[in-house]
N, CA and C atoms as an extended XYZ file, in Angstrom:
486
Properties=species:S:1:pos:R:3:atomname:S:1:resname:S:1:resid:I:1 pbc="F F F"
N       107.071      124.499      106.395 N   MET     1
C       105.998      125.351      105.924 CA  MET     1
C       104.736      124.515      105.721 C   MET     1
N       103.609      125.081      106.051 N   SER     2
C       102.343      124.388      105.845 CA  SER     2
C       101.495      125.146      104.831 C   SER     2
N       100.615      124.406      104.160 N   VAL     3
C        99.716      124.988      103.159 CA  VAL     3
C        98.360      124.295      103.215 C   VAL     3
N        97.364      125.005      102.727 N   VAL     4
C        96.039      124.458      102.497 CA  VAL     4
C        95.867      124.449      100.986 C   VAL     4
N        95.390      123.342      100.447 N   VAL     5
C        95.303      123.195       98.995 CA  VAL     5
C        93.842      123.085       98.569 C   VAL     5
N        93.364      124.095       97.835 N   ASP     6
C        92.014      124.031       97.276 CA  ASP     6
C        91.980      122.924       96.234 C   ASP     6
N        90.850      122.262       96.143 N   THR     7
C        90.666      121.148       95.207 CA  THR     7
C        90.978      121.534       93.770 C   THR     7
N        90.725      122.794       93.413 N   ASN     8
C        90.938      123.183       92.024 CA  ASN     8
C        92.404      123.059       91.607 C   ASN     8
N        93.323      123.099       92.546 N   VAL     9
C        94.743      122.919       92.221 CA  VAL     9
C        94.977      121.490       91.723 C   VAL     9
N        94.357      120.514       92.371 N   LEU    10
C        94.485      119.125       91.939 CA  LEU    10
C        93.828      118.923       90.574 C   LEU    10
N        92.672      119.541       90.380 N   VAL    11
C        91.945      119.411       89.115 CA  VAL    11
C        92.771      119.994       87.966 C   VAL    11
N        93.341      121.175       88.180 N   VAL    12
C        94.160      121.799       87.129 CA  VAL    12
C        95.424      120.975       86.886 C   VAL    12
N        96.052      120.478       87.948 N   ALA    13
C        97.252      119.643       87.785 CA  ALA    13
C        96.940      118.379       86.990 C   ALA    13
N        95.689      117.929       87.056 N   ASN    14
C        95.254      116.777       86.259 CA  ASN    14
C        94.935      117.156       84.816 C   ASN    14
N        95.000      118.454       84.497 N   GLY    15
C        94.699      118.908       83.145 CA  GLY    15
C        93.209      118.894       82.836 C   GLY    15
N        92.379      119.017       83.862 N   LYS    16
C        90.934      118.906       83.679 CA  LYS    16
C        90.198      120.235       83.853 C   LYS    16
N        90.883      121.318       83.596 N   HIS    17
C        90.237      122.632       83.612 CA  HIS    17
C        90.631      123.322       82.304 C   HIS    17
N        89.720      123.280       81.365 N   GLU    18
C        90.031      123.688       79.993 CA  GLU    18
C        90.666      125.073       79.836 C   GLU    18
N        90.224      126.088       80.566 N   PRO    19
C        90.875      127.389       80.375 CA  PRO    19
C        92.345      127.430       80.818 C   PRO    19
N        92.758      126.484       81.665 N   ALA    20
C        94.131      126.486       82.168 CA  ALA    20
C        95.108      126.096       81.060 C   ALA    20
N        96.110      126.930       80.869 N   GLN    21
C        97.146      126.675       79.873 CA  GLN    21
C        98.339      125.963       80.510 C   GLN    21
N        99.313      125.634       79.702 N   VAL    22
C       100.480      124.867       80.138 CA  VAL    22
C       101.175      125.511       81.337 C   VAL    22
N       101.335      126.828       81.327 N   GLN    23
C       102.019      127.519       82.426 CA  GLN    23
C       101.250      127.341       83.738 C   GLN    23
N        99.944      127.437       83.687 N   CYS    24
C        99.099      127.271       84.866 CA  CYS    24
C        99.170      125.836       85.383 C   CYS    24
N        99.057      124.883       84.489 N   ILE    25
C        99.142      123.474       84.876 CA  ILE    25
C       100.492      123.194       85.528 C   ILE    25
N       101.542      123.734       84.943 N   GLY    26
C       102.884      123.568       85.507 CA  GLY    26
C       103.005      124.181       86.889 C   GLY    26
N       102.400      125.351       87.087 N   ALA    27
C       102.444      126.012       88.400 CA  ALA    27
C       101.740      125.150       89.448 C   ALA    27
N       100.647      124.518       89.066 N   CYS    28
C        99.922      123.644       89.992 CA  CYS    28
C       100.719      122.393       90.313 C   CYS    28
N       101.335      121.817       89.296 N   ILE    29
C       102.175      120.635       89.506 CA  ILE    29
C       103.324      120.972       90.445 C   ILE    29
N       103.979      122.103       90.209 N   ASP    30
C       105.088      122.531       91.074 CA  ASP    30
C       104.618      122.785       92.502 C   ASP    30
N       103.447      123.408       92.651 N   ALA    31
C       102.918      123.708       93.988 CA  ALA    31
C       102.605      122.429       94.755 C   ALA    31
N       102.068      121.431       94.073 N   LEU    32
C       101.779      120.160       94.743 CA  LEU    32
C       103.070      119.444       95.143 C   LEU    32
N       104.080      119.528       94.307 N   ALA    33
C       105.377      118.933       94.653 CA  ALA    33
C       105.963      119.634       95.879 C   ALA    33
N       105.857      120.952       95.914 N   GLU    34
C       106.352      121.727       97.052 CA  GLU    34
C       105.556      121.411       98.312 C   GLU    34
N       104.247      121.246       98.179 N   ALA    35
C       103.398      120.937       99.333 CA  ALA    35
C       103.831      119.634      100.008 C   ALA    35
N       104.317      118.701       99.218 N   ARG    36
C       104.763      117.411       99.762 CA  ARG    36
C       105.995      117.554      100.654 C   ARG    36
N       106.719      118.638      100.531 N   THR    37
C       107.928      118.828      101.335 CA  THR    37
C       107.641      119.469      102.680 C   THR    37
N       106.414      119.935      102.876 N   GLY    38
C       106.035      120.561      104.137 CA  GLY    38
C       104.844      119.856      104.739 C   GLY    38
N       103.964      120.626      105.342 N   LEU    39
C       102.753      120.087      105.939 CA  LEU    39
C       101.534      120.537      105.144 C   LEU    39
N       100.674      119.600      104.826 N   VAL    40
C        99.406      119.912      104.186 CA  VAL    40
C        98.365      119.917      105.297 C   VAL    40
N        97.618      120.998      105.395 N   VAL    41
C        96.633      121.124      106.462 CA  VAL    41
C        95.282      120.618      105.962 C   VAL    41
N        94.705      119.690      106.737 N   ILE    42
C        93.393      119.128      106.431 CA  ILE    42
C        92.570      119.126      107.714 C   ILE    42
N        91.280      118.808      107.586 N   ASP    43
C        90.404      118.795      108.761 CA  ASP    43
C        90.148      117.372      109.238 C   ASP    43
N        89.852      117.250      110.527 N   ASP    44
C        89.658      115.938      111.143 CA  ASP    44
C        88.358      115.251      110.727 C   ASP    44
N        87.396      115.981      110.187 N   ALA    45
C        86.141      115.377      109.726 CA  ALA    45
C        86.212      114.986      108.243 C   ALA    45
N        87.344      115.223      107.633 N   GLN    46
C        87.629      114.858      106.245 CA  GLN    46
C        86.752      115.578      105.211 C   GLN    46
N        86.358      116.808      105.513 N   HIS    47
C        85.624      117.596      104.524 CA  HIS    47
C        86.488      117.814      103.279 C   HIS    47
N        87.758      118.128      103.493 N   ILE    48
C        88.658      118.388      102.364 CA  ILE    48
C        88.939      117.098      101.593 C   ILE    48
N        89.283      116.034      102.293 N   LEU    49
C        89.569      114.774      101.603 CA  LEU    49
C        88.346      114.250      100.856 C   LEU    49
N        87.160      114.468      101.398 N   ALA    50
C        85.933      114.038      100.708 CA  ALA    50
C        85.762      114.793       99.391 C   ALA    50
N        86.094      116.074       99.396 N   GLU    51
C        85.997      116.840       98.150 CA  GLU    51
C        87.064      116.380       97.159 C   GLU    51
N        88.271      116.147       97.631 N   TYR    52
C        89.315      115.630       96.753 CA  TYR    52
C        88.850      114.309       96.124 C   TYR    52
N        88.241      113.461       96.943 N   ARG    53
C        87.800      112.138       96.500 CA  ARG    53
C        86.778      112.244       95.360 C   ARG    53
N        85.960      113.294       95.367 N   ARG    54
C        84.967      113.484       94.299 CA  ARG    54
C        85.611      113.878       92.968 C   ARG    54
N        86.835      114.376       93.025 N   HIS    55
C        87.485      114.886       91.817 CA  HIS    55
C        88.743      114.123       91.397 C   HIS    55
N        89.231      113.249       92.273 N   CYS    56
C        90.491      112.566       92.006 CA  CYS    56
C        90.353      111.067       92.211 C   CYS    56
N        91.343      110.345       91.706 N   SER    57
C        91.345      108.891       91.748 CA  SER    57
C        92.211      108.359       92.884 C   SER    57
N        91.662      107.398       93.640 N   PHE    58
C        92.446      106.705       94.672 CA  PHE    58
C        93.617      105.948       94.064 C   PHE    58
N        93.515      105.625       92.785 N   ALA    59
C        94.589      104.886       92.125 CA  ALA    59
C        95.845      105.742       91.956 C   ALA    59
N        95.688      107.061       92.092 N   GLY    60
C        96.838      107.936       91.917 CA  GLY    60
C        97.179      108.187       90.465 C   GLY    60
N        96.256      107.842       89.586 N   GLN    61
C        96.479      107.992       88.145 CA  GLN    61
C        95.213      108.519       87.505 C   GLN    61
N        95.262      109.156       86.375 N   PRO    62
C        96.441      109.312       85.532 CA  PRO    62
C        97.176      110.629       85.741 C   PRO    62
N        96.655      111.520       86.589 N   GLY    63
C        97.244      112.850       86.672 CA  GLY    63
C        98.025      113.119       87.944 C   GLY    63
N        98.716      114.250       87.936 N   VAL    64
C        99.511      114.666       89.092 CA  VAL    64
C        98.614      114.978       90.285 C   VAL    64
N        97.426      115.540       90.034 N   GLY    65
C        96.479      115.788       91.115 CA  GLY    65
C        96.026      114.490       91.762 C   GLY    65
N        95.789      113.469       90.937 N   ASP    66
C        95.431      112.147       91.450 CA  ASP    66
C        96.560      111.581       92.313 C   ASP    66
N        97.791      111.721       91.841 N   ALA    67
C        98.948      111.219       92.587 CA  ALA    67
C        99.075      111.943       93.926 C   ALA    67
N        98.838      113.253       93.928 N   PHE    68
C        98.902      114.011       95.180 CA  PHE    68
C        97.815      113.525       96.143 C   PHE    68
N        96.609      113.327       95.629 N   PHE    69
C        95.507      112.845       96.471 CA  PHE    69
C        95.862      111.499       97.092 C   PHE    69
N        96.359      110.576       96.304 N   LYS    70
C        96.738      109.259       96.827 CA  LYS    70
C        97.832      109.400       97.888 C   LYS    70
N        98.832      110.215       97.597 N   TRP    71
C        99.927      110.446       98.549 CA  TRP    71
C        99.383      110.997       99.863 C   TRP    71
N        98.510      112.001       99.774 N   LEU    72
C        97.954      112.627      100.976 CA  LEU    72
C        97.063      111.650      101.738 C   LEU    72
N        96.232      110.907      101.013 N   TRP    73
C        95.352      109.921      101.649 CA  TRP    73
C        96.165      108.918      102.471 C   TRP    73
N        97.274      108.469      101.905 N   GLN    74
C        98.107      107.471      102.581 CA  GLN    74
C        98.879      108.053      103.764 C   GLN    74
N        98.998      109.368      103.828 N   ARG    75
C        99.802      110.004      104.871 CA  ARG    75
C        98.982      110.915      105.793 C   ARG    75
N        97.675      110.849      105.697 N   GLN    76
C        96.833      111.783      106.452 CA  GLN    76
C        97.035      111.713      107.958 C   GLN    76
N        97.481      110.597      108.478 N   ALA    77
C        97.709      110.468      109.916 CA  ALA    77
C        99.173      110.672      110.303 C   ALA    77
N       100.005      110.992      109.337 N   ASP    78
C       101.437      111.155      109.583 CA  ASP    78
C       101.747      112.632      109.852 C   ASP    78
N       102.095      112.978      111.082 N   PRO    79
C       102.350      114.387      111.412 CA  PRO    79
C       103.570      114.981      110.716 C   PRO    79
N       104.355      114.161      110.039 N   ARG    80
C       105.471      114.699      109.255 CA  ARG    80
C       104.992      115.295      107.939 C   ARG    80
N       103.764      114.928      107.523 N   HIS    81
C       103.226      115.381      106.243 CA  HIS    81
C       101.910      116.135      106.347 C   HIS    81
N       101.130      115.838      107.400 N   CYS    82
C        99.808      116.457      107.534 CA  CYS    82
C        99.630      117.094      108.896 C   CYS    82
N        98.998      118.231      108.877 N   LEU    83
C        98.518      118.860      110.100 CA  LEU    83
C        97.003      118.739      110.040 C   LEU    83
N        96.433      117.982      110.971 N   VAL    84
C        94.999      117.753      110.997 CA  VAL    84
C        94.406      118.639      112.089 C   VAL    84
N        93.462      119.498      111.690 N   VAL    85
C        92.852      120.434      112.630 CA  VAL    85
C        91.347      120.195      112.706 C   VAL    85
N        90.774      120.650      113.789 N   HIS    86
C        89.329      120.537      113.971 CA  HIS    86
C        88.661      121.827      113.501 C   HIS    86
N        87.593      121.686      112.720 N   ILE    87
C        86.743      122.821      112.374 CA  ILE    87
C        85.314      122.464      112.785 C   ILE    87
N        84.616      123.473      113.253 N   THR    88
C        83.304      123.289      113.853 CA  THR    88
C        82.200      123.706      112.902 C   THR    88
N        81.288      122.791      112.548 N   PRO    89
C        80.163      123.176      111.681 CA  PRO    89
C        79.360      124.327      112.289 C   PRO    89
N        78.918      125.214      111.427 N   HIS    90
C        78.131      126.375      111.847 CA  HIS    90
C        76.984      126.543      110.854 C   HIS    90
N        75.751      126.725      111.337 N   PRO    91
C        74.603      126.758      110.427 CA  PRO    91
C        74.602      127.915      109.429 C   PRO    91
N        75.157      129.043      109.790 N   LYS    92
C        75.124      130.197      108.886 CA  LYS    92
C        76.418      130.374      108.103 C   LYS    92
N        77.542      130.229      108.772 N   ARG    93
C        78.826      130.496      108.121 CA  ARG    93
C        79.468      129.248      107.521 C   ARG    93
N        78.878      128.091      107.745 N   GLY    94
C        79.474      126.843      107.289 CA  GLY    94
C        80.356      126.251      108.359 C   GLY    94
N        81.269      127.079      108.877 N   PHE    95
C        82.173      126.664      109.952 CA  PHE    95
C        82.386      127.842      110.892 C   PHE    95
N        82.432      127.556      112.182 N   ALA    96
C        82.603      128.606      113.183 CA  ALA    96
C        83.911      129.362      112.980 C   ALA    96
N        84.909      128.696      112.456 N   GLU    97
C        86.218      129.331      112.252 CA  GLU    97
C        86.207      130.298      111.066 C   GLU    97
N        85.223      130.168      110.178 N   PHE    98
C        85.123      131.078      109.034 CA  PHE    98
C        84.688      132.440      109.553 C   PHE    98
N        85.344      133.512      109.106 N   PRO    99
C        85.056      134.839      109.658 CA  PRO    99
C        83.592      135.271      109.518 C   PRO    99
N        83.087      135.846      110.591 N   ALA   100
C        81.751      136.454      110.587 CA  ALA   100
C        81.923      137.872      110.061 C   ALA   100
N        81.916      137.996      108.757 N   ASP   101
C        82.205      139.260      108.087 CA  ASP   101
C        81.216      139.429      106.947 C   ASP   101
N        80.488      140.519      106.951 N   GLU   102
C        79.482      140.782      105.916 CA  GLU   102
C        80.112      140.775      104.517 C   GLU   102
N        81.364      141.178      104.410 N   GLN   103
C        82.038      141.182      103.109 CA  GLN   103
C        82.266      139.764      102.579 C   GLN   103
N        82.174      138.773      103.461 N   LEU   104
C        82.374      137.378      103.054 CA  LEU   104
C        81.061      136.591      103.030 C   LEU   104
N        79.947      137.288      103.188 N   ALA   105
C        78.643      136.614      103.249 CA  ALA   105
C        78.321      135.832      101.977 C   ALA   105
N        78.801      136.290      100.827 N   LYS   106
C        78.515      135.615       99.557 CA  LYS   106
C        79.652      134.688       99.112 C   LYS   106
N        80.654      134.543       99.956 N   PHE   107
C        81.779      133.670       99.613 CA  PHE   107
C        81.272      132.237       99.475 C   PHE   107
N        81.750      131.544       98.465 N   ASP   108
C        81.320      130.183       98.145 CA  ASP   108
C        81.380      129.280       99.380 C   ASP   108
N        80.228      128.719       99.745 N   ARG   109
C        80.145      127.857      100.933 CA  ARG   109
C        81.056      126.635      100.815 C   ARG   109
N        81.236      126.130       99.598 N   SER   110
C        82.076      124.941       99.442 CA  SER   110
C        83.563      125.242       99.633 C   SER   110
N        83.940      126.499       99.571 N   ASP   111
C        85.342      126.885       99.781 CA  ASP   111
C        85.624      127.329      101.217 C   ASP   111
N        84.594      127.498      102.007 N   ARG   112
C        84.780      127.987      103.375 CA  ARG   112
C        85.590      127.030      104.239 C   ARG   112
N        85.525      125.740      103.940 N   LYS   113
C        86.297      124.771      104.726 CA  LYS   113
C        87.796      125.048      104.629 C   LYS   113
N        88.256      125.497      103.470 N   PHE   114
C        89.683      125.770      103.293 CA  PHE   114
C        90.122      126.968      104.146 C   PHE   114
N        89.307      128.018      104.153 N   ALA   115
C        89.601      129.187      104.987 CA  ALA   115
C        89.528      128.816      106.463 C   ALA   115
N        88.512      128.035      106.842 N   ALA   116
C        88.355      127.628      108.240 CA  ALA   116
C        89.552      126.799      108.705 C   ALA   116
N        90.008      125.886      107.862 N   VAL   117
C        91.156      125.050      108.201 CA  VAL   117
C        92.413      125.908      108.353 C   VAL   117
N        92.598      126.863      107.459 N   ALA   118
C        93.774      127.739      107.561 CA  ALA   118
C        93.749      128.514      108.875 C   ALA   118
N        92.598      129.029      109.242 N   LEU   119
C        92.501      129.782      110.498 CA  LEU   119
C        92.658      128.862      111.709 C   LEU   119
N        92.120      127.662      111.648 N   ALA   120
C        92.237      126.716      112.757 CA  ALA   120
C        93.670      126.237      112.953 C   ALA   120
N        94.480      126.315      111.907 N   ALA   121
C        95.872      125.857      111.991 CA  ALA   121
C        96.706      126.734      112.912 C   ALA   121
N        96.223      127.920      113.202 N   GLY   122
C        96.933      128.791      114.127 CA  GLY   122
C        97.852      129.789      113.467 C   GLY   122
N        98.634      129.356      112.505 N   ASP   123
C        99.564      130.264      111.838 CA  ASP   123
C        99.029      130.736      110.494 C   ASP   123
N        97.756      130.420      110.214 N   ALA   124
C        97.097      130.793      108.954 CA  ALA   124
C        98.000      130.550      107.749 C   ALA   124
N        98.265      129.284      107.459 N   PRO   125
C        99.092      128.973      106.289 CA  PRO   125
C        98.417      129.459      105.010 C   PRO   125
N        99.186      129.687      103.970 N   PRO   126
C        98.589      130.144      102.716 CA  PRO   126
C        97.674      129.083      102.110 C   PRO   126
N        96.673      129.568      101.412 N   ILE   127
C        95.742      128.711      100.690 CA  ILE   127
C        96.148      128.767       99.228 C   ILE   127
N        96.367      127.613       98.620 N   LEU   128
C        96.735      127.554       97.211 CA  LEU   128
C        95.471      127.508       96.365 C   LEU   128
N        95.377      128.382       95.384 N   ASN   129
C        94.235      128.456       94.480 CA  ASN   129
C        94.746      128.550       93.054 C   ASN   129
N        94.090      127.811       92.165 N   ALA   130
C        94.480      127.851       90.757 CA  ALA   130
C        93.522      128.688       89.928 C   ALA   130
N        92.228      128.365       89.994 N   CYS   131
C        91.310      128.927       89.007 CA  CYS   131
C        90.003      129.482       89.559 C   CYS   131
N        89.825      129.471       90.853 N   ASP   132
C        88.558      129.897       91.445 CA  ASP   132
C        88.579      131.400       91.710 C   ASP   132
N        87.758      132.127       90.980 N   THR   133
C        87.748      133.588       91.104 CA  THR   133
C        87.092      134.077       92.393 C   THR   133
N        86.350      133.225       93.095 N   ASP   134
C        85.781      133.650       94.385 CA  ASP   134
C        86.881      134.088       95.341 C   ASP   134
N        87.980      133.371       95.328 N   TRP   135
C        89.115      133.744       96.188 CA  TRP   135
C        89.655      135.119       95.793 C   TRP   135
N        89.721      135.371       94.513 N   TRP   136
C        90.217      136.657       94.014 CA  TRP   136
C        89.285      137.788       94.437 C   TRP   136
N        87.993      137.565       94.268 N   LEU   137
C        87.017      138.598       94.606 CA  LEU   137
C        87.005      138.911       96.099 C   LEU   137
N        87.308      137.930       96.919 N   ALA   138
C        87.269      138.106       98.376 CA  ALA   138
C        88.644      138.333       98.992 C   ALA   138
N        89.666      138.479       98.176 N   ARG   139
C        91.036      138.506       98.693 CA  ARG   139
C        91.281      139.579       99.746 C   ARG   139
N        90.707      140.770       99.599 N   HIS   140
C        90.946      141.845      100.568 CA  HIS   140
C        90.263      141.536      101.900 C   HIS   140
N        89.036      141.048      101.844 N   ALA   141
C        88.325      140.686      103.071 CA  ALA   141
C        89.025      139.513      103.766 C   ALA   141
N        89.479      138.531      103.003 N   LEU   142
C        90.197      137.401      103.586 CA  LEU   142
C        91.509      137.863      104.219 C   LEU   142
N        92.201      138.739      103.538 N   ASP   143
C        93.458      139.283      104.053 CA  ASP   143
C        93.241      140.012      105.380 C   ASP   143
N        92.127      140.696      105.503 N   ALA   144
C        91.815      141.417      106.742 CA  ALA   144
C        91.677      140.462      107.932 C   ALA   144
N        91.433      139.194      107.649 N   HIS   145
C        91.313      138.186      108.704 CA  HIS   145
C        92.564      137.314      108.805 C   HIS   145
N        93.649      137.765      108.180 N   GLY   146
C        94.914      137.060      108.278 CA  GLY   146
C        95.076      135.899      107.320 C   GLY   146
N        94.205      135.818      106.315 N   LEU   147
C        94.286      134.729      105.343 CA  LEU   147
C        95.008      135.186      104.086 C   LEU   147
N        95.941      134.377      103.643 N   THR   148
C        96.692      134.649      102.435 CA  THR   148
C        96.339      133.598      101.394 C   THR   148
N        96.049      134.050      100.191 N   VAL   149
C        95.755      133.136       99.096 CA  VAL   149
C        96.872      133.279       98.071 C   VAL   149
N        97.486      132.160       97.718 N   ASN   150
C        98.501      132.157       96.664 CA  ASN   150
C        97.797      131.807       95.354 C   ASN   150
N        97.779      132.760       94.448 N   PHE   151
C        97.133      132.575       93.150 CA  PHE   151
C        98.148      131.992       92.175 C   PHE   151
N        98.022      130.695       91.931 N   LEU   152
C        98.979      129.990       91.086 CA  LEU   152
C        98.821      130.329       89.614 C   LEU   152
N        97.624      130.749       89.229 N   CYS   153
C        97.320      131.065       87.831 CA  CYS   153
C        96.665      132.440       87.761 C   CYS   153
N        97.422      133.499       88.013 N   PRO   154
C        96.823      134.830       88.067 CA  PRO   154
C        96.135      135.232       86.756 C   PRO   154
N        96.562      134.663       85.652 N   GLU   155
C        95.943      134.985       84.367 CA  GLU   155
C        94.479      134.559       84.323 C   GLU   155
N        94.099      133.575       85.139 N   LEU   156
C        92.708      133.127       85.184 CA  LEU   156
C        91.830      134.025       86.053 C   LEU   156
N        92.453      134.960       86.754 N   MET   157
C        91.694      135.893       87.585 CA  MET   157
C        91.310      137.148       86.801 C   MET   157
N        91.873      137.306       85.627 N   ALA   158
C        91.595      138.485       84.794 CA  ALA   158
C        90.087      138.593       84.516 C   ALA   158
N        89.565      139.768       84.698 N   GLY   159
C        88.153      140.008       84.438 CA  GLY   159
C        87.264      139.793       85.647 C   GLY   159
N        87.783      139.143       86.692 N   ALA   160
C        86.985      138.948       87.894 CA  ALA   160
C        87.063      140.217       88.726 C   ALA   160
N        85.932      140.875       88.875 N   GLU   161
C        85.913      142.117       89.648 CA  GLU   161
C        84.723      142.113       90.558 C   GLU   161
N        84.843      142.838       91.613 N   ARG   162
C        83.750      142.940       92.573 CA  ARG   162
C        83.017      144.231       92.351 C   ARG   162
């Protein structure tokens, strides 16, 4: 099984998102452990790894998100652990692989790389999300394009409405 992991999952697993409670942090830790048993999908231009690098430590400490980042960094070229796909920069949509859909016009540009990578993977692996309500607000439009978002902390989506 392959997955795309939004940066917020690593941040929450590190305990660095104050609204996240113990159950949410645990769900993120479990999801990262599960991701290690399959394929983590990343892009060949390292847009995803660059974002992880801004939020996590190369030392792999002190949090579980840091450890996942270090593990992934060390295995990014290993096809047993990573599926590396190409995504094409696009001036309006961020990436050509991101759907040209008016319902997604306001979708966070910094999160578009995750959707683009999932679509470029071919089988549209699920995207793991912990605390970003943009994914929740766009879930129906994303689903219409074959994208599935796994909400690890559904309690953090409460109150987010379109």
